[in-house]
Phi, psi and omega in degrees: 000318180297318182294323179296318178297320179296317180296315180297319179297319179295318180297318180297318180294319179295317178297317179297316180297319179297318179295319179297313180296321178296318180297315179298317180298315180297317179298317180297315185289326186261339185235298190294309182296314176301320178296318179299316181296313181299317181299308184289329175298319177295318180299311183288331176294317177293321179298321179293322178296322182284335184247048179295131182240146179291319181252145182290159176240149180239127173254119182253122185267107180210079187302340181244044188293343182264013186288327177085022180257190182297323177297326179287327175300319177299314180304306185290326177293323177295317178295318178301317180296317180295318180296325178290317187274323184232078188293337183269356181283136177275131182244127178239135176248123175275118183229151175256007180278080188294334184270003184253118177288146180309314180296321178296319180294317181292327175294322177293323177300318180294315184285328183274319186244355183059041178244125179254123183245150168288160181304138175230166181261139177248133172255119184271126181259129186262001184242031182297335181302338182291346179249008182270131187299329183298338180283347188229088179292339179232151180049046189299313183300313182294316182296317178297321181293318176295320177299326180293331176295317179298315179293320178297324179293323175300317179297314182296320178293328181287321177203130181257103182275170173278323182237129178248123178238123177262124181246016179234357175089026179268077187296336183289350176276346187295310178301325180300307183287330183280308189269337177256317181276344180070030183263154166282142189244125173241146182226132169243108185257120176276322188208122180298139179303323174222144182226164177295332176296321178296320178297317179295324179299315180291320180300321180276357178059051178265130177288137176200181183295339178245018173217091188299152181305319182300319180286317182299328184270354183245115183297327180289316177294322177296319178297318179296321181291323177299316178298314178301315180297318180295317179295319179295321180300320178298314180295317179298320178296320178296319180293313183296326182292350177286344180292142178277324177227128182242126175244139177233157190264356181197166178292330177295312179296320180300317180300315182288321179295318178296325180291329185258316181278333176059046178229057186297331184287337178247018178255130183233135176273117179234103181299141181294157182284131176238130183281077187268339186301310180291323185290319182290343179264002176293132177292142179279125181271148176284166179300325179294320179293339177269010178077018180074009182260131175268103184264127176254116187252139171239132177239107182196142174300150182276071176249154186300324183290343179288344171060053176294335177302321180298324180296321178294320179293326176299317179296322178297316179292321180297320181300329184278349184242003177236164181287153183299322181297323178286320181302324181298336183260010180253134180221130173266123180248115181262107181255132180186165177260149176249121183278328188200187182296328178299317178295320179296323177294325177294322177299316178298320178297320179293323177295319177294322179295320179295327175290321180299320179273004178059039176239013187298332179287345180250012180234132182230139180249131178230115189251142171052050179287153172284170182298316181295324177294322178295318178302317180296321178296319176301314185293329182273356183261163181245323184234138173255144183223141180216129191238006182288131174286132180054044170304129186295323173222278179120064180301318182293333175295314178297317181297319177299316180296317180295326182282356178092021177264147172276120195251139175239127179232167179292141185281065182193172171058211183300316179304321180284318187276334188235333196251305190262130175253128185251359181288137178298142182096331177226021185294132179244355181174197183228154175236143181216163183246321183227178186299319182295317178299313178303312182299316179295323179292320177300315178300318179296317180298317180298326184275353181294150175289162180300322180296316180295320178298314182295325178298316179292316181298314182294319178296320180295315180297323180289338187273347191267001183299331181291351180252019185286162177297323180296319178295317177301312182301315181296314183289323179295313181295322178298320184288319184271358183307322179301336178295326190264335185304306182290335185275338182258355180282000000 
């Protein structure tokens, strides 16, 4: 009898709690949120009337602008192009790098990318933690996206631009700036927050950095995650479609964005800028000039999706299929920037992993190099390697090819669809899927004759002109021109 009363009491409490939460949700959706939207829309409309400017202003949303990766090269190259074409336009960058002084950041842009900019204004955002994945162990994509709205509102309150351009893929900020801030919206998307490939990965129950082993091994959890992904994809598509101009960095990204955002007529493929002019003119050094060492270089930020673990396993597999005398002359050089303590911990993990596989004497880590130091690393290397699954484009892949390295990339994403050609007669590099394939290809490259190597190198160098900084600048300015015509007339 007692147990029945306890069960009934628990059921009543659960029903009551459900009713309370439902009531609160209905009140929020029908009363509080609409009132909030109307109020702030009125506030920003009045603010725009009071702050009429002769020249337009651009707010660029890039909370990690001081990271020093490929996405940041796009940011700074875009700003450089705007400053050249529209010198009177005011440019504001929304950043969460609170410890970086503007002058310090611009100096880093010069040393890392060899880009010199005129002074720009930085708006510092204090709530960047709301978009960091570590804060959300569950429902990470949705939670980060909601967090980006909170961060975006901080940005909008700090400065209300005429044109808002997001260069990091935070699509949930677009309705905020468009319908409340009254801004024109531009988007440069490197990587869709969710893609059809991710859905297939979960459906096939494949373990990865964004599909934990526990979920991959449980059909019920996998089913729930598929449903969650599908619902999120619908919401993500609605947010992304609010952009007035959409730019994507590769045909792979374009395919996924068109499938989810469904705006093909306002979507433009603008390949990211790669500094190929200096690289394609680098003289090729002989093996003797490289000290007799066969250097395999990877250039990638130390983020989990870059899959540096695979590179260590490749070295382990390579050691088992080549002679000891040759192995002594092979070195894997991992070049990358560290954004924070998490990245530094990943480097430490990779160092420990290389010791575990007993390849640590053949693996070297080089962090936060300057641009000139990176150029030197390219010139001293023989093979370029990139291991990220579904890399959205692959700037470092292009740079390796331009520098005269024979390049191996993962057989997926941008490298496969846009960059590397594997057909004989026009081959520009190699594609691989797992550690054994990579190792066998490295062994094959080492055994190639000088003529065969030069054929691949020359074809690769000739193929990268479409990814130049000049091409990016021209295509970027052509795409965003509609933003400026009515405002500058």
